[in-house]
C-alpha positions in Angstrom: 29.5 19.0 1.8 29.4 18.6 -1.9 26.5 17.0 -3.7 28.8 14.2 -5.0 29.9 13.5 -1.4 26.3 13.3 -0.2 25.3 10.9 -2.9 28.4 8.7 -2.2 27.4 8.5 1.4 23.8 7.7 0.5 25.0 4.9 -1.8 27.2 3.4 0.9 24.2 3.5 3.3 22.0 1.8 0.7 24.5 -1.0 0.3 24.6 -1.6 4.0 20.8 -1.6 4.3 20.3 -3.9 1.3 22.8 -6.3 2.7 20.6 -6.7 5.7 17.5 -7.0 3.7 19.0 -9.6 1.4 19.5 -11.9 4.2 15.8 -12.5 4.4 14.7 -11.8 0.8 15.7 -12.3 -2.8 16.7 -8.6 -3.3 19.9 -8.3 -5.4 22.6 -6.7 -3.3 25.8 -5.7 -5.2 29.0 -5.4 -3.2 30.6 -1.9 -2.9 33.5 -3.0 -5.1 31.1 -4.3 -7.7 29.2 -1.0 -7.7 32.4 1.0 -8.0 33.6 -1.1 -10.9 30.3 -0.9 -12.7 29.9 2.8 -12.4 33.5 3.5 -13.3 33.9 4.9 -16.8 34.6 2.2 -19.4 38.0 2.8 -21.1 36.4 2.2 -24.5 33.6 4.7 -23.9 33.1 8.2 -22.4 29.8 6.9 -20.8 29.2 5.6 -17.4 27.0 2.7 -16.7 24.8 2.7 -13.6 23.7 -0.1 -11.3 20.0 -0.4 -10.6 19.6 -0.9 -6.8 16.5 -2.9 -6.0 14.2 -1.4 -3.4 12.4 -3.8 -1.1 8.7 -3.8 -1.6 6.1 -5.9 0.3 5.5 -9.4 -1.1 1.9 -8.5 -1.7 2.8 -6.4 -4.7 5.9 -8.2 -5.8 4.0 -10.8 -7.8 4.7 -10.8 -11.5 0.9 -10.8 -12.1 1.0 -7.1 -11.0 2.5 -6.2 -14.4 3.3 -2.6 -13.4 3.1 -0.4 -16.4 3.7 3.1 -15.1 4.9 5.4 -12.3 3.9 8.9 -11.4 4.1 11.4 -8.5 0.9 12.6 -6.8 1.9 15.2 -4.4 4.3 13.4 -2.1 3.2 9.9 -3.1 4.8 7.6 -5.7 1.9 5.9 -7.4 2.4 2.5 -9.1 0.0 1.6 -11.9 -0.7 -2.1 -12.6 -1.6 -2.8 -16.2 -4.7 -4.6 -15.0 -5.9 -2.9 -11.8 -9.1 -4.9 -11.6 -7.4 -8.3 -11.9 -8.7 -10.5 -9.1 -11.1 -7.8 -7.9 -14.2 -10.0 -8.6 -16.4 -7.1 -9.6 -15.2 -4.8 -6.8 -13.0 -1.7 -7.4 -9.5 -2.4 -8.5 -6.3 -1.2 -6.9 -3.4 1.1 -7.5 -0.6 1.4 -5.0 1.5 4.2 -3.5 4.7 4.7 -1.5 5.2 7.9 0.5 8.2 10.0 -0.7 9.3 10.8 2.9 9.6 7.1 3.6 11.6 6.6 0.4 14.0 9.3 1.3 14.2 7.9 4.9 15.1 4.5 3.5 17.8 6.0 1.2 19.3 7.9 4.1 19.5 4.7 6.1 16.9 5.7 8.7 14.5 2.9 7.9 14.8 -0.6 6.5 11.4 -1.2 4.9 8.9 0.5 2.6 5.2 0.3 3.3 2.6 0.5 0.5 -0.7 2.3 0.5 -3.6 0.6 -1.5 -5.7 3.0 -3.5 -9.2 2.0 -4.6 -9.6 2.3 -8.4 -13.0 2.6 -10.1 -12.8 2.7 -13.9 -16.6 2.7 -14.2 -16.5 -0.6 -16.0 -14.2 0.4 -18.9 -12.1 -2.7 -18.5 -15.2 -4.8 -19.3 -16.7 -2.6 -22.0 -13.7 -1.8 -24.2 -13.3 -4.5 -26.9 -10.0 -6.3 -26.6 -9.0 -4.5 -23.4 -5.2 -5.0 -22.8 -4.7 -2.7 -19.8 -3.6 0.7 -18.7 -0.3 1.8 -20.0 0.6 5.3 -18.8 -0.3 7.5 -15.8 0.1 11.2 -14.9 -1.4 13.6 -12.4 -2.1 17.3 -12.7 -3.3 18.6 -9.4 -6.3 16.4 -8.4 -6.8 14.9 -11.9 -5.4 11.6 -13.1 -4.7 10.8 -16.8 -4.3 7.3 -18.2 -3.8 5.7 -21.6 -5.5 2.4 -22.5 -4.4 -0.2 -25.0 -6.8 -2.6 -26.7 -6.7 -5.1 -29.5 -10.1 -4.0 -30.7 -8.8 -2.2 -33.8 -7.0 -3.1 -37.0 -5.1 -4.4 -35.2 -4.9 -2.0 -32.2 -6.8 0.9 -30.6 -5.6 3.4 -28.0 -7.6 5.6 -25.7 -7.0 8.5 -23.3 -9.1 9.0 -20.2 -9.1 11.2 -17.1 -10.6 11.0 -13.7 -10.3 12.4 -10.2 -8.5 11.7 -6.9 -10.8 11.5 -3.9 -9.7 12.1 -0.3 -6.1 11.7 0.7 -5.4 9.5 -2.3 -8.0 7.1 -0.9 -9.8 6.4 -4.2 -9.4 7.2 -7.9 -12.6 7.4 -10.0 -12.4 7.7 -13.8 -14.9 9.7 -15.9 -16.2 7.5 -18.7 -17.5 10.5 -20.6 -13.9 11.9 -20.9 -12.8 8.8 -22.9 -11.3 9.7 -26.3 -9.8 7.4 -29.0 -6.2 8.3 -30.1 -4.9 7.1 -33.4 -2.2 4.5 -33.4 0.8 5.3 -35.6 1.7 2.0 -37.2 0.3 -1.5 -37.8 2.1 -3.2 -35.1 0.1 -5.8 -33.2 1.5 -4.7 -29.8 2.1 -1.0 -29.8 0.3 2.0 -28.2 0.9 5.1 -26.1 3.0 3.9 -23.2 4.4 7.1 -21.9 3.3 10.5 -20.6 5.1 13.7 -20.1 3.4 16.9 -19.0 3.9 20.5 -18.0 1.6 22.8 -15.9 -1.1 22.9 -18.6 -0.8 20.0 -21.1 -0.4 16.3 -21.2 1.7 14.6 -24.0 1.1 11.0 -24.8 4.1 9.3 -26.5 3.8 6.3 -28.8 6.1 3.4 -27.9 7.5 2.8 -31.4 9.2 5.9 -32.8 12.1 4.4 -34.9 12.3 5.4 -38.6 12.0 1.8 -39.7 8.7 1.3 -37.8 7.1 4.7 -37.8 7.4 7.0 -40.8 6.3 10.2 -39.0 6.4 9.7 -35.2 4.7 12.3 -33.0 3.4 12.8 -29.5 -0.2 13.8 -28.9 -0.8 16.9 -26.8 -4.1 17.6 -25.0 -5.2 20.0 -22.3 -6.4 18.9 -18.8 -10.0 18.7 -20.0 -9.1 16.5 -23.0 -11.0 19.0 -25.1 -8.7 19.1 -28.1 -5.6 17.3 -29.4 -2.6 18.4 -31.3 0.3 16.4 -32.8 3.9 17.3 -31.7 6.6 15.8 -34.0 9.2 13.7 -32.0 12.7 13.0 -33.1 12.9 9.4 -34.3 14.4 7.0 -31.7 15.0 3.3 -32.2 13.5 0.5 -30.0 10.7 1.3 -27.6 9.8 4.3 -25.4 8.0 2.9 -22.4 7.6 5.8 -20.0 8.8 9.4 -19.4 9.2 11.9 -16.6 7.5 15.2 -16.3 9.0 18.3 -17.9 11.3 20.6 -15.9 11.3 24.4 -16.2 13.4 24.2 -19.3 10.9 21.7 -20.8 13.4 18.8 -20.6 12.2 15.3 -19.7 13.7 11.8 -19.6 12.3 8.7 -21.3 13.0 5.0 -21.0 14.5 3.6 -24.2 14.4 -0.2 -24.1 15.1 -3.1 -26.5 14.3 -6.7 -25.8 16.2 -9.0 -28.2 13.0 -11.0 -28.8 11.4 -8.0 -30.5 13.1 -8.8 -33.8 10.9 -6.4 -35.7 12.5 -3.5 -33.7 16.1 -4.7 -34.3 18.3 -2.3 -36.4 21.6 -2.4 -38.1 22.7 1.0 -36.8 21.6 3.2 -33.9 22.4 7.0 -34.0 22.5 7.3 -30.2 25.0 4.5 -29.9 27.1 5.8 -32.7 27.1 9.3 -31.2 28.0 8.4 -27.6 29.4 4.9 -27.8 28.5 1.9 -25.7 29.6 1.4 -22.1 30.3 -1.8 -20.1 27.8 -4.6 -20.5 26.1 -2.9 -23.4 29.2 -3.7 -25.5 28.7 -7.4 -25.1 24.9 -7.9 -24.5 21.9 -7.6 -26.8 19.4 -5.8 -24.6 19.3 -2.0 -24.5 18.3 -0.4 -21.2 18.9 3.4 -21.2 17.3 6.7 -20.3 17.4 9.5 -22.9 16.6 13.2 -22.6 14.2 15.1 -24.8 13.3 18.8 -24.9 10.1 20.4 -26.1 11.6 22.9 -28.5 10.1 25.0 -31.3 6.9 22.9 -31.3 8.6 19.5 -31.4 10.4 17.0 -29.1 14.1 16.7 -29.9 16.9 14.9 -28.2 19.2 17.1 -26.1 23.0 16.9 -26.1 22.9 15.2 -22.7 24.4 11.7 -22.9 22.1 8.8 -22.3 22.0 7.1 -18.9 22.9 3.4 -19.5 21.8 0.8 -16.9 24.2 -2.0 -16.1 22.6 -5.1 -17.7 21.9 -8.5 -16.1 24.0 -11.5 -17.2 23.1 -13.9 -20.0 21.1 -11.3 -22.0 18.3 -11.3 -19.4 16.4 -8.1 -20.1 14.4 -6.0 -17.6 11.2 -4.6 -19.2 11.2 -1.2 -17.6 7.7 0.3 -17.8 7.7 3.2 -15.3 10.0 6.2 -14.6 10.1 9.2 -12.3 12.8 11.5 -11.1 13.6 11.5 -7.4 14.5 15.1 -6.7 18.2 15.6 -7.8 19.3 12.1 -6.6 18.4 10.2 -9.8 15.6 8.0 -11.0 13.1 5.4 -9.8 12.0 2.7 -12.3 9.6 -0.3 -12.2 9.4 -3.4 -14.4 6.3 -5.3 -15.5 6.5 -9.1 -15.1 9.9 -9.6 -16.8 12.1 -10.9 -15.4 10.1 -10.2 -12.2 8.7 -7.2 -10.4 11.5 -4.8 -9.7 11.3 -1.4 -8.1 14.7 0.1 -8.9 16.7 3.1 -7.8 19.4 4.7 -10.0 21.7 7.2 -8.3 23.3 9.7 -10.6 26.5 11.2 -9.3 
Protein backbone atom coordinates (compact mmCIF):
# COMPACT_ATOMS: atom_id res chain seq x y z
CA UNK A 1 0.00 0.00 0.00
CA UNK A 2 1.45 3.39 -0.97
CA UNK A 3 2.11 6.16 1.54
CA UNK A 4 -0.44 8.36 -0.25
CA UNK A 5 -3.10 5.65 0.07
CA UNK A 6 -2.34 5.19 3.79
CA UNK A 7 -2.67 8.92 4.45
CA UNK A 8 -5.95 9.04 2.50
CA UNK A 9 -7.34 6.25 4.67
CA UNK A 10 -6.17 8.02 7.82
CA UNK A 11 -7.82 11.25 6.71
CA UNK A 12 -11.11 9.44 6.09
CA UNK A 13 -10.94 7.85 9.54
CA UNK A 14 -10.28 11.20 11.17
CA UNK A 15 -13.29 12.74 9.44
CA UNK A 16 -15.51 9.93 10.74
CA UNK A 17 -14.13 10.24 14.28
CA UNK A 18 -14.38 13.99 14.42
CA UNK A 19 -17.95 13.80 13.18
CA UNK A 20 -18.78 11.77 16.30
CA UNK A 21 -16.79 14.09 18.57
CA UNK A 22 -18.43 17.18 17.12
CA UNK A 23 -21.83 15.97 18.22
CA UNK A 24 -20.87 16.69 21.82
CA UNK A 25 -18.31 19.45 21.43
CA UNK A 26 -17.41 22.56 19.47
CA UNK A 27 -14.67 20.87 17.46
CA UNK A 28 -14.78 22.00 13.83
CA UNK A 29 -15.49 19.04 11.56
CA UNK A 30 -15.12 19.65 7.81
CA UNK A 31 -17.00 17.39 5.44
CA UNK A 32 -15.05 15.02 3.21
CA UNK A 33 -16.11 17.02 0.15
CA UNK A 34 -14.93 20.23 1.81
CA UNK A 35 -11.54 18.74 2.64
CA UNK A 36 -11.12 17.48 -0.91
CA UNK A 37 -12.00 20.87 -2.36
CA UNK A 38 -9.71 22.75 0.02
CA UNK A 39 -6.69 20.50 -0.52
CA UNK A 40 -7.14 20.41 -4.28
CA UNK A 41 -4.70 22.51 -6.23
CA UNK A 42 -5.97 26.00 -6.93
CA UNK A 43 -6.06 26.62 -10.70
CA UNK A 44 -4.33 29.97 -10.21
CA UNK A 45 -1.49 28.56 -8.12
CA UNK A 46 0.82 25.56 -8.13
CA UNK A 47 0.40 25.34 -4.36
CA UNK A 48 -1.96 23.21 -2.34
CA UNK A 49 -3.75 24.57 0.69
CA UNK A 50 -4.20 22.29 3.68
CA UNK A 51 -7.05 22.01 6.15
CA UNK A 52 -6.19 22.07 9.84
CA UNK A 53 -8.07 19.25 11.56
CA UNK A 54 -8.80 20.12 15.19
CA UNK A 55 -7.83 17.43 17.68
CA UNK A 56 -10.10 17.05 20.72
CA UNK A 57 -8.38 17.92 23.97
CA UNK A 58 -9.86 17.91 27.48
CA UNK A 59 -11.84 20.98 28.48
CA UNK A 60 -9.42 21.49 31.38
CA UNK A 61 -6.75 22.79 29.00
CA UNK A 62 -8.95 24.25 26.27
CA UNK A 63 -9.38 27.57 28.06
CA UNK A 64 -7.96 30.57 26.22
CA UNK A 65 -6.18 31.50 29.46
CA UNK A 66 -3.72 28.64 28.78
CA UNK A 67 -2.12 30.78 26.04
CA UNK A 68 0.00 27.93 24.74
CA UNK A 69 3.26 29.26 23.32
CA UNK A 70 5.20 26.18 22.25
CA UNK A 71 5.27 22.46 21.46
CA UNK A 72 8.11 19.96 21.72
CA UNK A 73 8.68 16.21 21.78
CA UNK A 74 10.16 14.66 24.91
CA UNK A 75 10.79 11.03 24.05
CA UNK A 76 7.28 9.78 23.13
CA UNK A 77 5.41 12.68 24.72
CA UNK A 78 4.12 15.79 23.03
CA UNK A 79 4.68 18.59 25.57
CA UNK A 80 2.51 21.72 25.51
CA UNK A 81 4.01 24.89 27.00
CA UNK A 82 1.63 27.52 28.43
CA UNK A 83 3.01 31.05 28.26
CA UNK A 84 2.28 31.40 31.98
CA UNK A 85 2.71 27.95 33.59
CA UNK A 86 2.27 29.41 37.09
CA UNK A 87 -0.99 31.23 36.37
CA UNK A 88 -3.47 30.26 39.09
CA UNK A 89 -0.90 28.15 40.95
CA UNK A 90 -1.07 30.33 44.10
CA UNK A 91 2.60 29.89 44.99
CA UNK A 92 2.66 26.17 44.17
CA UNK A 93 4.56 24.66 41.21
CA UNK A 94 3.04 25.50 37.85
CA UNK A 95 2.06 23.05 35.13
CA UNK A 96 3.02 21.95 31.66
CA UNK A 97 1.00 19.31 29.81
CA UNK A 98 1.73 16.28 27.65
CA UNK A 99 -0.04 13.88 25.30
CA UNK A 100 1.38 10.42 24.61
CA UNK A 101 2.45 9.87 21.00
CA UNK A 102 1.03 6.34 20.88
CA UNK A 103 -2.36 7.74 21.90
CA UNK A 104 -2.13 10.40 19.18
CA UNK A 105 -1.35 7.79 16.53
CA UNK A 106 -4.10 5.54 17.86
CA UNK A 107 -6.56 8.41 17.52
CA UNK A 108 -5.41 9.17 13.99
CA UNK A 109 -5.77 5.49 13.05
CA UNK A 110 -9.35 5.51 14.35
CA UNK A 111 -8.69 3.15 17.25
CA UNK A 112 -9.63 5.66 19.99
CA UNK A 113 -11.91 8.68 20.12
CA UNK A 114 -10.33 10.79 22.87
CA UNK A 115 -6.97 12.14 23.96
CA UNK A 116 -5.89 12.22 27.58
CA UNK A 117 -3.47 14.79 28.98
CA UNK A 118 -0.72 14.30 31.55
CA UNK A 119 0.00 17.18 33.94
CA UNK A 120 3.69 17.91 34.55
CA UNK A 121 4.72 19.85 37.65
CA UNK A 122 6.79 22.89 36.69
CA UNK A 123 9.16 24.59 39.13
CA UNK A 124 10.90 27.65 37.68
CA UNK A 125 12.54 28.49 41.00
CA UNK A 126 10.63 31.77 41.22
CA UNK A 127 11.84 33.26 37.93
CA UNK A 128 8.35 34.38 36.97
CA UNK A 129 8.28 36.52 40.10
CA UNK A 130 11.85 37.78 40.01
CA UNK A 131 12.27 38.86 36.38
CA UNK A 132 11.13 42.44 35.91
CA UNK A 133 8.28 42.73 33.43
CA UNK A 134 7.89 38.95 33.08
CA UNK A 135 5.76 38.21 30.01
CA UNK A 136 5.99 34.45 29.88
CA UNK A 137 7.79 31.48 28.37
CA UNK A 138 7.90 31.53 24.59
CA UNK A 139 9.84 28.55 23.20
CA UNK A 140 10.58 25.01 24.40
CA UNK A 141 12.97 22.23 23.38
CA UNK A 142 14.42 19.06 24.89
CA UNK A 143 17.81 17.42 24.41
CA UNK A 144 17.84 14.10 26.26
CA UNK A 145 16.76 14.90 29.87
CA UNK A 146 17.37 18.65 29.59
CA UNK A 147 14.76 21.27 28.86
CA UNK A 148 15.44 24.66 27.26
CA UNK A 149 13.12 27.67 27.38
CA UNK A 150 13.12 31.28 26.26
CA UNK A 151 11.59 34.00 28.41
CA UNK A 152 10.14 37.33 27.26
CA UNK A 153 10.05 40.38 29.53
CA UNK A 154 9.22 44.06 29.18
CA UNK A 155 12.02 44.94 31.58
CA UNK A 156 14.35 46.37 28.96
CA UNK A 157 14.28 49.24 26.49
CA UNK A 158 11.67 48.14 25.69
CA UNK A 159 12.16 44.34 25.83
CA UNK A 160 14.55 41.80 27.33
CA UNK A 161 14.87 38.12 26.42
CA UNK A 162 16.41 35.26 28.38
CA UNK A 163 17.44 31.67 27.84
CA UNK A 164 17.30 29.09 30.63
CA UNK A 165 17.66 25.33 30.98
CA UNK A 166 16.56 22.73 33.50
CA UNK A 167 16.01 19.03 34.02
CA UNK A 168 13.24 16.48 33.67
CA UNK A 169 12.62 14.36 36.77
CA UNK A 170 11.11 10.89 36.78
CA UNK A 171 8.87 9.81 33.92
CA UNK A 172 8.16 13.37 32.93
CA UNK A 173 6.69 13.91 36.39
CA UNK A 174 8.33 17.26 37.07
CA UNK A 175 10.46 19.88 35.36
CA UNK A 176 12.82 21.96 37.50
CA UNK A 177 14.68 24.93 36.06
CA UNK A 178 18.22 25.91 37.00
CA UNK A 179 18.19 29.61 37.90
CA UNK A 180 21.98 29.75 37.64
CA UNK A 181 21.81 28.82 33.96
CA UNK A 182 19.81 31.96 33.07
CA UNK A 183 21.44 34.14 30.42
CA UNK A 184 20.20 37.31 28.79
CA UNK A 185 20.04 37.26 24.99
CA UNK A 186 20.04 40.51 23.06
CA UNK A 187 16.87 41.58 21.30
CA UNK A 188 17.26 42.48 17.63
CA UNK A 189 15.05 45.53 17.19
CA UNK A 190 13.08 48.09 19.19
CA UNK A 191 9.68 46.44 18.88
CA UNK A 192 7.56 46.57 22.03
CA UNK A 193 6.42 42.97 21.60
CA UNK A 194 9.15 40.86 20.05
CA UNK A 195 11.50 38.22 21.40
CA UNK A 196 12.82 34.74 20.66
CA UNK A 197 9.69 32.66 20.05
CA UNK A 198 11.17 29.64 18.25
CA UNK A 199 13.72 26.92 18.84
CA UNK A 200 15.31 24.47 16.48
CA UNK A 201 18.08 22.09 17.47
CA UNK A 202 20.35 19.26 16.41
CA UNK A 203 22.11 16.65 18.52
CA UNK A 204 24.47 19.18 20.10
CA UNK A 205 23.18 22.74 19.86
CA UNK A 206 20.08 24.83 20.43
CA UNK A 207 19.18 27.69 18.08
CA UNK A 208 16.86 30.45 19.31
CA UNK A 209 15.09 32.30 16.48
CA UNK A 210 13.83 35.87 16.80
CA UNK A 211 10.21 36.38 15.78
CA UNK A 212 10.71 39.46 13.56
CA UNK A 213 13.16 38.75 10.75
CA UNK A 214 11.79 40.83 7.88
CA UNK A 215 14.12 43.33 6.24
CA UNK A 216 11.85 46.26 7.13
CA UNK A 217 11.88 45.39 10.84
CA UNK A 218 15.28 43.79 11.37
CA UNK A 219 18.33 45.01 9.48
CA UNK A 220 20.52 41.98 10.25
CA UNK A 221 18.42 39.04 11.46
CA UNK A 222 20.15 36.10 13.09
CA UNK A 223 19.54 33.02 15.21
CA UNK A 224 21.42 32.52 18.44
CA UNK A 225 23.29 29.22 18.79
CA UNK A 226 24.34 27.77 22.13
CA UNK A 227 25.43 24.38 23.41
CA UNK A 228 23.52 22.22 25.87
CA UNK A 229 25.35 23.85 28.81
CA UNK A 230 24.53 27.41 27.70
CA UNK A 231 28.25 28.02 28.08
CA UNK A 232 28.71 30.18 24.96
CA UNK A 233 26.65 31.79 22.23
CA UNK A 234 27.21 32.42 18.55
CA UNK A 235 25.11 34.26 15.97
CA UNK A 236 23.88 32.46 12.85
CA UNK A 237 22.63 34.73 10.05
CA UNK A 238 19.10 33.87 8.91
CA UNK A 239 17.59 34.70 5.54
CA UNK A 240 15.11 37.59 5.94
CA UNK A 241 11.47 36.49 6.09
CA UNK A 242 8.47 38.81 6.40
CA UNK A 243 5.87 38.68 9.18
CA UNK A 244 6.56 36.59 12.31
CA UNK A 245 8.28 33.29 13.02
CA UNK A 246 6.54 31.80 16.04
CA UNK A 247 7.98 28.28 16.36
CA UNK A 248 10.10 25.71 14.55
CA UNK A 249 10.64 21.97 14.38
CA UNK A 250 13.90 20.19 15.18
CA UNK A 251 16.46 19.69 12.41
CA UNK A 252 16.52 16.49 10.38
CA UNK A 253 19.64 14.65 9.22
CA UNK A 254 20.04 17.12 6.33
CA UNK A 255 19.74 20.05 8.80
CA UNK A 256 16.35 21.05 7.42
CA UNK A 257 13.60 22.34 9.70
CA UNK A 258 10.16 23.89 9.37
CA UNK A 259 8.96 27.16 10.91
CA UNK A 260 5.59 28.83 11.40
CA UNK A 261 5.38 32.04 9.37
CA UNK A 262 2.35 34.02 10.48
CA UNK A 263 0.80 37.43 9.85
CA UNK A 264 -2.06 38.94 11.81
CA UNK A 265 -3.59 41.91 9.94
CA UNK A 266 -3.70 43.93 13.16
CA UNK A 267 0.12 43.94 13.21
CA UNK A 268 0.29 46.89 10.83
CA UNK A 269 3.97 47.42 11.62
CA UNK A 270 4.69 44.04 9.98
CA UNK A 271 2.63 44.69 6.83
CA UNK A 272 4.63 44.81 3.58
CA UNK A 273 3.95 45.83 0.00
CA UNK A 274 5.66 42.78 -1.44
CA UNK A 275 6.55 39.34 -0.12
CA UNK A 276 9.28 37.31 -1.90
CA UNK A 277 7.83 33.94 -0.85
CA UNK A 278 4.39 34.84 -2.25
CA UNK A 279 5.96 36.21 -5.41
CA UNK A 280 8.01 33.06 -5.92
CA UNK A 281 5.31 30.46 -5.30
CA UNK A 282 2.02 32.32 -5.70
CA UNK A 283 -0.92 32.24 -3.31
CA UNK A 284 -3.42 29.38 -3.05
CA UNK A 285 -7.11 29.31 -2.20
CA UNK A 286 -8.15 31.47 0.72
CA UNK A 287 -4.82 33.29 0.84
CA UNK A 288 -5.77 34.99 -2.42
CA UNK A 289 -8.76 36.70 -0.82
CA UNK A 290 -7.83 37.01 2.87
CA UNK A 291 -5.43 39.21 4.79
CA UNK A 292 -3.93 36.77 7.33
CA UNK A 293 -0.94 34.62 6.39
CA UNK A 294 -0.69 31.14 7.93
CA UNK A 295 2.07 29.06 6.38
CA UNK A 296 4.96 26.76 7.20
CA UNK A 297 8.31 27.42 5.55
CA UNK A 298 11.43 25.26 5.42
CA UNK A 299 14.95 26.38 6.30
CA UNK A 300 18.29 24.62 6.12
CA UNK A 301 21.42 25.19 8.20
CA UNK A 302 23.87 25.66 5.35
CA UNK A 303 27.39 27.10 5.32
CA UNK A 304 27.00 28.67 8.74
CA UNK A 305 23.63 30.33 8.13
CA UNK A 306 19.92 29.54 7.88
CA UNK A 307 18.58 29.78 4.34
CA UNK A 308 15.21 29.00 2.83
CA UNK A 309 15.12 25.75 0.87
CA UNK A 310 13.46 25.35 -2.52
CA UNK A 311 10.61 23.41 -0.90
CA UNK A 312 7.30 25.26 -1.44
CA UNK A 313 5.62 26.60 1.70
CA UNK A 314 2.75 24.69 3.30
CA UNK A 315 -0.24 27.05 3.32
CA UNK A 316 -3.03 26.45 5.82
CA UNK A 317 -6.64 26.96 4.73
CA UNK A 318 -7.79 30.17 6.45
CA UNK A 319 -10.90 30.78 8.51
CA UNK A 320 -13.71 32.96 7.08
CA UNK A 321 -13.96 36.72 7.61
CA UNK A 322 -10.21 37.23 8.08
CA UNK A 323 -10.23 35.50 11.48
CA UNK A 324 -6.59 34.65 12.14
CA UNK A 325 -5.25 31.77 14.21
CA UNK A 326 -2.17 32.72 16.19
CA UNK A 327 -0.15 29.54 15.76
CA UNK A 328 2.53 29.40 18.46
CA UNK A 329 3.69 25.77 18.54
CA UNK A 330 4.91 23.33 15.88
CA UNK A 331 6.24 19.78 15.74
CA UNK A 332 6.54 17.14 13.03
CA UNK A 333 4.48 13.97 13.48
CA UNK A 334 6.69 11.33 11.87
CA UNK A 335 6.12 11.50 8.11
CA UNK A 336 2.39 12.18 8.43
CA UNK A 337 2.58 15.95 8.75
CA UNK A 338 2.49 18.54 11.50
CA UNK A 339 0.88 19.25 14.85
CA UNK A 340 0.32 22.91 15.77
CA UNK A 341 -1.18 24.81 18.69
CA UNK A 342 -2.56 28.34 19.05
CA UNK A 343 -2.41 30.67 22.00
CA UNK A 344 -5.71 32.34 22.96
CA UNK A 345 -6.66 33.58 19.47
CA UNK A 346 -9.25 32.82 18.33
CA UNK A 347 -9.34 30.01 20.95
CA UNK A 348 -7.13 27.13 22.03
CA UNK A 349 -6.67 24.88 18.99
CA UNK A 350 -4.55 21.75 18.78
CA UNK A 351 -4.35 21.13 15.05
CA UNK A 352 -3.28 18.29 12.80
CA UNK A 353 -2.11 18.95 9.24
CA UNK A 354 -1.74 15.85 7.05
CA UNK A 355 0.63 16.26 4.12
CA UNK A 356 -0.01 13.90 1.23
